[in-house]
N, C-alpha and C positions, 0 to 999 in steps of 0.2 A: 630815360625820356617818356616812355609809356606809362610807367607808374607815377612820374611827376605829373602828367598830365590828368590821370585818373583822380589823383588827390585835389588838384586845382579844380575838376570839375564837381567832386563831392562838396567842397567849400561853397561852391557857386550854388548848389543845390540848397546848403544849409541856409545861405544868405536869401534865397527866394521863399523858401518855407517859413523862415522868421519873418520875412516881410508880410506874408500871408497873415500870420499870427498877429502882427502889430497893426496890419491894415483895418482889422475889426473895430479898433478904436474910433475909426472914422464914422462908423455907423452910430456907435454909442454917442459919440460927440455930437452927431448931428441931431440926435434926439434928446439931448441932455436935460434942455429946460423943460421937457414934456414929462421927464421922469419923476417918479416920488423920491423923496429925500433918502428913504431907507427902501431898499430892493430885496426881493427874495432871492435867496441863491440857492435854497436846498428845499427839496420837497420829500415827502414820505412816499411809499410805494402806492398810496391812495391819491397820488396828486395833490395832496394838501400841503401847503408851505409849512416849515419848520426850522428855517434858518434865514437871518437876514443881514445884510451888510450896508452901509453908507454908500450911496450910488457913485461917489467918486471912486471907491476902491473896486466897484464893479466895473463900471466903465473904463477905468484905466489900470487899475490894479490886476484884474482879471487877465488881461493878456499878457501882462509882464509875469505874473506867476506861471503860466501856460508856456511862455517863451523860456523861462528857466529850466521847466520840466523838459521842454523840447531839446533845449542844448545838452542837458544831462543824458537824456536817451540817445541821442544821435552821438554825442560824444562818446558814450560807453560804446556804442555800436562800432563806431569807426575805429576805436582802440582795441576792440576785440578783433577787427578784421585785420589791422596792421601786425596782430601778434598771432596770425593763423592763416587759415585759407578764406579768401573772401567769398560772400555769397552776394553778388550784385543785385539780384531780384528781391532777395529777402531785404537787403538794405534800403532799396527803393520804397518797399512797402513801409518798412519802419520809420523813414525820415518824413512820411507825409501823414503818418497816425495822427500825431498830436494837433498839427495844422488843422485837419478836416475836423477832429473832434472839437478843437476850439470854435471854430465857424459855427458849426451846429449849435453847440451849447451857449455860445455868446449870443448869436442872434435869438435862439428861443428864451434867453434870460431877458434880453432888453424888449422883445415883443410882450412879455408877460408882464414886464413893469409898465409898459404903455396900456395895459388893461386888455390886451387882445387875448383871445381864447387860444391857449397853447396846452397841448397833451404833452407835458412834461416826461410822462413815463414811457410814450410811445417812442420819442426821439432819443430818450437815454437808452433804452432797451436795444433800440435800433441800431445806433452808434456801437454800442458794446458787442452785439451780436455780430455786426459787420466787420468790427477789428478782429474778433476771434477767427471769422471765417477767411479773412484776408491773411492773417499771420499764419494760421494753421495750413492754408494751402500752400503755403511757399517754404514752410519749415523743412519739408523733406527735400528741398533743393539745397540746403545748406550742406556744404561738403564735410566729409569726416576729418577730424582733426588729427595731428600728429600724436603718436602714442605717449608722447611724455607730456603732452598738455593737460590743463585741467578743465579745458573748455569742450562743450559739446556745441559745436556749430557757433553762430554768432551771438555773443551776448547772453548765452545760457552756461553759467558757470556751475560746476560741481565740485565738492570738496575732496575729491579723491581722484586718483591718477587714472587717466583713460588709456586703458591696454588694449582695447579691442575697438578699432576704428568702424568695423562693420557693425558692433553693437552700439557704437554712438549713432550711427545713421539709424539704425532701428528704432532708438529712444526718439530721435527727432520725427519719425514717421509716426510713432505712435503718439507723441504729444500733439503733431499736426492733426491727426485723426480726431483725437479728443477735443481739440480746440473748434474744428470744423463742425463735429456734431454738437458740440456745446452752443456754438454761435446759430446753428439751426434751431435747436431747442428753445433758445432765447427768444427768437423771432417768432416761433411758433406760440410761445407763451402768451404774446400780446392778445391772442385770441380767447384768453381766459381770465379769470380774476387776477388782481394784482400779485395776490400771495403766490401764484404759480411762478410768475416771473422771479420772485425772491427764492423759491424752492429750486428753479432751474439754475440761477447763478450759484447757489450753494453746491449743488450738485456738480456742476463745471468744475468749480474751484477744488471741490474735494477729489473728483477724477484726476485732476492735474497734481494734486498733491500724491496721488497713488502712484503715478507714474515715476516719481524721484526714487523710491526704492528699488523700482523695477529697473531704472536706468543703472542704478549701481551694479545689479548683477549683469546687465548686458554689457556695460563698459568696462568692468573688472575682470571679466571671465574671458580667458582666451580659448577660443574654439581649437580643437584638436582634430 
């Protein structure tokens, strides 16, 4: 009964977050007549536009695209939870990431299309940095998997057998520290020229890649 109730609550949360994503269309639709026929959808690090789309695809297609990504991300997380130990706090963070990102990016795009001054770099880096900090903060709360599983926590799959649950927890902690530090670094980069933000993002991604071989060592080596 308790497991069934938890599953039902998860799908209610998915429905709520999906509604938040789709609700952004109301703002776009209310401004539709004032928007240009072709809208900017991508900017360089110097805040200069370098990508455009028809406004119908922006106003209605962008939320639908984000909704698909949301269902994929949440579905993967729920599937991983059902095949191992659940991590409720990390799941709650995961399920709200794409809805929040959608609202911020969508509103910024519409406002830019209306000719209002929008610092795209500020909002983009702020969102990415905040996501890194939020996810990194909760990764250490993900429980260790069973020894025969190939999952390190929720949604983080490795192509080798996990033999050391303690090592798996260590991997999640280190990855969490890297993501939090990376998020703080990206937020700090906003006080410097745009190239610093690019360098910070590259550094964070490189650090996360480095954690992978370390995870192999920690999760496959059995402590004696």
